[in-house]
N, C-alpha and C positions, 0 to 999 in steps of 0.2 A: 785756434790752432788745431793740426791733427797730431794725435798721439796713437802709439801703438797699443792695441789691447793688453790690459794686464796680464802678465804671462801665468799668472796662478790662477785666474779666472777658471770655474768649472764650467763648461759648455753643457747644453743641454739638449736631451733627447727624448722623444717619444716614439714608444714602440707600437706598431700596429701589426695585429697577428702574431702576437707576440711567444706562444707557444709556451714551453717550459722556461724558455728565457736565454737561448743559446746566443741570440744577437745582444742580450741586455747584458751577458756576462762580459762580452767583448768590449762593450761601452764602458763596463764598470772598471775593466782592467785598462782602458784608454783615459781614465780619470773624468768621465762624462758624468753630470748627473741626471740620473732618469726621471723625469717629471709625472709619466705616467705609462703604464703598460695596457694593452687590451687584448683579450681574446674570447671566443665565444665558448671554448672547450672547457668544461669544467675542472677536468683532471690536471689539464695544463696549467690553469688558473691556481689550483692549489698546489701543485708542484711549486710554480712561481713563488708563492708566498713562503713556500719553505725555505728559499732561498735568496730571497731578495727584501729589501726595505722598503722599496719603490711602492707607490700605489699600483693596484691593478684592478681592471673592471672586468667582471664576467658578462660580456655584451657582444650581441650580433653588430659587427660594423656598421651593418645598415641602418641602424637606429641611433647612432652616434653622430652628433653634427661638430662642427667645428666651433661653435660658439660655445657649447656646454665644455669642450676641452680646455677652451682659453679662461672660462670661468672658473672650472676646478683649478688649474694651473696657475691661474692669477699671471698670464701672459696675455699680450695684445698681436695684433696681425703682424706678421714679418718678424717677430721676436724670437721665435723658437729658432736655435740652431740647426737641428737635425731632427727631420721625420723619417722614420724608419719602418720598413714594413715587408714582409713575406707572404703575398697574398697565397691562400691555398693553391697548390699545382697540380693536383691530380689528373685533370684535361690535358695538361701539356706533357706529362712524364712519360719517357719512352718504357718505364715500367708498367705503365697502365695500358687503357685500349686507346687513348689518345684522340678523344674525341673533340673536334674543332668546336661543337656546338655545347659541350659542358658547361652547366651554368656555373661552374667553379671558376672557369677561366675568365668570367665577368668582374671576379671581385677585384680585380685590379682597378676597376671604374670607382670603386670605393676609396681606394688610396689615392686616386687622382683628385677624387672630390675633396677630400682633406687637405691635399696639398693645395689646391685651390683656396680653400678656406683659410687655412693657417699661414700659408705663404712662408714657409720656412727659409732659413738661407739656404739649406741644403737638403735634398732628400735622398735616401739609399733604399733602393728596391731590389729585392733577392728572388731569383725562381730559378727553376729547373733549366738544365741545358735543352732538354726537348722543344722548348719554345722557340727555338731558333732553327729547330731540322725539319725538314719535309714540309708536310702538309700545315705546319704550326707556323710556317713564315709570315703568312698572311696576317695572323693575329699579332706576331711581334711586330711587325710594321705598322700595324694599328696602334699598339701600345706606344710605342717610341714617338710616332707621330702626335699622339694624342698629348704625351707628356711636353713635347716641344712647344706646344700651344698654350701651356701654362705661364710663359714667360721666364723660362729656364734654359741655361745651356745644358744639354744633355748627352751623356756618353753611355756607351754599353760595352762590357767586356766579359767574355767567358774566362772563369777564372778556376783554377783548380787547386783544392784545399792543400793539397800536400807541398804545394809550394809555398805555404805559408804556416809552417809548424803543426800541420796536422797529419797524423800517420795515416792517411787515408787517400786513395786517389778519388776525389769527388767533386765533379766539374758543377758549378752555378754560374748563372748568368747575374751579373751585377749592374744595375743601373744607378748612375750618380747623377743629379742634376744640381746645379747652382745657380741662384737666381740672377738673372740678367744683369740687376743694376748693380751687383757686385762686383763685376768684371774680373772674373777668375773663372778659370775653365776647371773642369772636374779632373781630379789627379785618382791614380791607383797606385797601390803599394808595390813596390818592385817585389819581383819574384826571387825566393832565396834558391839559391844552389844546394843547400844542405838538406837531404830530404829524411825524416825521421821514419826509421823503420819500425815493424812491428816489435821486434826483439827489444830496441831502445825503448820504446814508449812503454812497455809492460814489465820491464826489467825488475821493478819493485812491488810487482802484483804477486799475491801468492798463488799458486798453481792448484788451484779448487775448480770444483764443477757445481752449478747450481742449477743444472736441469738434466734431465734424462738423456744419454747418448746411446742410440741403437748400435748394438753389436755388430751389425752387419757392417756399419760404417768404419769400424775398426779394422775388419776383415778387408774391405775395400781398399781403405787407407794405405795399409802395406803394399798394395798391389800398383799404387800409382806413382809416376816420378814426383820428386819433391817440388817441383815448380809447376804442376798442373793445377789449373782451375782457380788461380789466384784473383782475376780479374773478370771472371764471367760465371755465370751460374748454370750448372746442368745438373737434371734431376733424373732420377729414375723412380719405378713402381716397385713398391715392396708389397707383396702379396701375404697376408696373413689371414688364414681363412678364406672368407668373403670379402674382406675388406683391403682396399687398394689404397696406398697413401705416397705422397711424393716426399723424398728425403734430400735435402739440402747436399751437394757436393761442391760447394764453395769453401775452398780452404784459406786460410791464411797462410803467410809465408814469412818466416823469421826476419830475411834480409830484404824485405821490401814495405812500403806501406800496404793495409788491406784495401781490398776492391771498396766501392762504395757501399756504405751500410744502408740499404733499402729497407724501409720499416717492414715491408712485406716477407723480406727473407729472414730478418734478426727477432722478430716477434711470431713468426708461424714456424719457420724450421731452424735456421741458425747458420752462423759462420763456423767452420769446423778449425780447431786450433792446430798449429803445425806438428804438434805431437800425433795428431790424428786419432787421438784417445777421449776427445771432449770436445763440447761446443765453447767458443768463446765465454766467460762469466761476464756478470755485470760490469765488474771495474775494468775489465780489459774493453767491454765496448764504450764505457765513459770515456777512456782516455784515448781510443782511437777515434772517437769525435771531438777530441781535445777537451773534454770536461775535466775538472779535478775528480779525484775518487769520491773526495767527501761531499760532491754535489747530490742533494738528497731527492730522492724519486719516493713516490708514494707506494708503489709495489713494483716487482719484478715486470710483470706483463705490461702492464700500461707505462711503467718506466721506461721500458725499451721502446714503445711505440713512441714516447715523447724523443728520445734520442735519435730515433730514426728519421723523424720529421723535423729535427730541429737544425738550426743553421750553425755550423761547426765553430765555436767562441772564438778561438785562436785566428781563424781567418778574418771575422769581424773586427777584432781587436786591431788587425792591422789595417783594414779598411777605415776604421775610425781614427786611429792614431795618425794616418797619411792625411785625412781630411783636416784633423785637429791641425797638424803642423804645417800642411801645405795651401790651407785655405783659410780656415776660421783665424789662426795667428797671423795671418797677413791683412786681415780686415781691419780698416782704421776707423775711430770713432771720433766724431766732432765733440770737443769738450769746451 
């Protein structure tokens, strides 16, 4: 006979290109059991270890095989519930030079190779919105076409994190595939009508600064309308002797989510606090990316880079929770 899966069963997930654990934290909040995380960057792996008990490999994904993953995790082909991955996206990003031939654009092939070898019930792949825009559309069509050849029903959706409890307007492309034999279509979480503002997100954080703030920005800030530059970046040249440097004029606004936290902006220049007297501090950056304040970072500089590269965990929580309730919970097992 057929019985529903036991309600309290912990579903399993493996994270590729795991970074510091943005996706992993979302799956943890959704009560998944992470069997393994993999990333090639040492600082990201060390940060992951500070915050999670799950095993993590510091490996180049090109050297990892499905067989060794299954042996380590003690699973067989088709047993894993979710394979998650966020292949590096610099070649697709609108914040970069957007080279179609960028070798980093091909890392999705490693994700596909491991989907093919592991045959998870569901896969989730996250990437930047730039992959569906302009000259990158050809690569996007190649990616989704290849994913469909693996024996999965595949859907893709452009999601903005601010509709999923993240106080930041950050668009990401989310692919979800469900194995054909399961006869269930991919499902996405419903967007929330409640938007979390910067003021609400940071109301319990102290008003402190943890980096130098140019006096010239304070003077310029007084002259600008309060709602200017909330979602775009402008820069000007500051001349000091013979040295010219760019200074960010991207401001946060109290009554809106902040704009996208790009690694290049928050690690090199900074997002300016609404009071115009300082940059956002590390705790404000954490919560604007939907991490808890007590999430541990190795140091400020590399920690900010980790935050800027990470998947907002609250958005991934809603994706994972929906997959759990609308797909995995509805599967049947033969007893």
